[in-house]
C-alpha positions in Angstrom: 7.7 84.9 472.6 4.5 83.4 471.3 1.1 84.3 470.0 -1.6 84.5 472.6 -4.9 82.5 472.2 -6.7 85.8 471.5 -4.3 86.6 468.6 -4.5 83.1 467.2 -8.3 82.7 467.5 -9.0 86.3 466.3 -6.9 85.7 463.2 -8.6 82.4 462.6 -12.0 84.1 462.8 -10.9 86.8 460.3 -9.6 84.2 458.0 -12.8 82.2 458.2 -14.7 85.4 457.2 -12.2 86.1 454.4 -12.9 82.7 452.8 -16.6 83.5 452.4 -18.3 85.5 449.8 -18.1 89.1 450.8 -21.9 89.4 451.0 -22.3 86.2 453.1 -22.2 86.8 456.8 -21.5 84.3 459.6 -23.1 84.2 463.0 -21.2 83.9 466.3 -22.5 80.4 466.6 -21.4 79.4 463.1 -17.9 80.8 463.7 -17.8 79.1 467.1 -18.7 75.7 465.5 -16.4 76.1 462.5 -13.3 77.1 464.6 -14.0 75.0 467.8 -14.0 78.1 470.0 -16.6 78.9 472.6 -19.4 81.2 471.5 -18.5 83.5 474.4 -14.9 83.8 473.3 -15.9 84.3 469.6 -18.3 87.1 470.7 -15.5 88.8 472.6 -13.1 88.5 469.6 -15.7 89.9 467.2 -16.4 92.8 469.5 -12.7 93.7 469.5 -12.4 93.3 465.8 -15.6 95.3 465.1 -14.3 98.2 467.3 -11.0 98.0 465.5 -12.7 98.3 462.1 -11.9 94.8 460.8 -15.4 93.3 460.8 -18.9 94.7 460.7 -22.1 93.3 462.2 -25.6 93.1 460.7 -28.7 92.4 462.9 -31.7 90.4 462.0 -32.6 87.1 460.4 -29.8 87.2 457.8 -27.5 89.0 460.2 -24.0 88.1 461.3 -20.5 89.3 460.7 -18.6 90.1 457.6 -15.2 91.7 456.9 -15.4 95.5 457.0 -12.9 95.8 454.2 -11.7 93.6 451.3 -9.3 90.9 452.5 -6.6 92.5 450.4 -6.9 95.6 452.6 -6.6 93.9 455.9 -3.0 93.7 457.0 -2.3 90.8 459.4 0.1 92.9 461.5 -2.5 95.5 462.2 -5.1 92.8 463.2 -2.6 91.1 465.5 -1.6 94.5 467.1 -5.3 95.1 467.9 -5.8 91.6 469.3 -2.8 91.6 471.6 0.3 93.5 470.6 3.8 92.7 469.6 5.7 89.5 470.5 8.6 91.5 472.0 8.4 94.7 474.0 11.7 95.8 475.5 10.5 97.0 478.9 8.1 94.1 479.5 10.6 91.5 478.4 13.4 92.7 480.6 11.2 93.0 483.7 9.6 89.5 483.1 12.9 87.8 482.5 15.2 89.6 484.8 16.4 86.7 487.0 17.7 87.0 490.5 20.1 89.8 489.6 18.6 92.6 487.6 21.6 92.9 485.4 20.0 93.0 482.0 17.4 95.6 482.8 20.1 98.0 484.0 22.7 97.1 481.3 23.2 99.4 478.3 24.8 96.5 476.4 22.4 93.6 476.5 23.0 91.1 473.6 19.8 89.2 474.3 17.6 92.3 474.1 19.3 93.1 470.8 18.5 89.7 469.5 14.8 89.9 470.3 14.6 93.5 469.0 15.9 92.2 465.7 13.6 89.2 465.6 10.6 91.6 466.3 11.8 93.9 463.4 11.8 90.9 461.0 8.4 89.7 462.3 7.0 93.3 461.9 8.2 93.5 458.3 6.6 90.1 457.4 3.3 90.9 459.1 3.2 94.4 457.5 3.5 92.7 454.0 0.9 90.0 454.7 -2.9 90.5 454.1 -5.8 88.2 454.8 -6.0 87.7 451.1 -2.5 86.2 451.2 -3.6 83.8 453.9 -6.7 82.6 452.0 -4.2 80.6 449.9 -3.6 76.9 450.5 -0.4 75.8 452.3 1.6 75.1 449.1 0.8 78.5 447.7 1.7 80.1 451.1 5.0 78.3 451.1 5.9 79.7 447.6 4.7 83.2 448.8 6.8 82.9 452.0 9.9 81.7 450.0 9.5 84.7 447.7 9.1 87.1 450.6 12.3 85.7 452.2 14.3 86.2 449.0 13.0 89.7 448.5 13.8 90.6 452.2 17.2 89.0 452.1 19.8 91.7 451.9 23.5 91.4 451.3 24.0 89.8 454.7 21.6 86.9 454.0 23.2 83.7 454.9 26.2 85.3 456.7 27.2 83.6 459.9 27.1 85.5 463.1 30.6 86.9 464.0 32.0 86.6 460.4 33.2 89.8 458.7 
């Protein structure tokens, strides 16, 4: 389970645009230089993000790309879903990691699948609560934000050890 380069770089491009004045666009070349990503790859990412409604393009001398919506209206989970999908998909995971015996794929009682399903649920909840505006913060502010999110999300089972009643 890991982010793909497309998800990581696409999110970085969105974040770079979010840090600019809403009227100030960036060209593919400027984004490429600022993020250290090839211009071809930036163009591909921006095409995906434009078709998904996250960025808009303007042609001409002052042309370039800007966010299509305010950074507070762009949910990170939605952007990542467009760029690549979820970290865990049950069918794909079981087929990719089945081993020599296809036991887990055929089992109705797979503890590993349950673990990754739970991890995906928590990731989905965090990403659904996170906007680009949140990410524009510096690392110290994001640490406080994340700590607050964890405390809000923590239910009565927070801190309970696995297997304890």
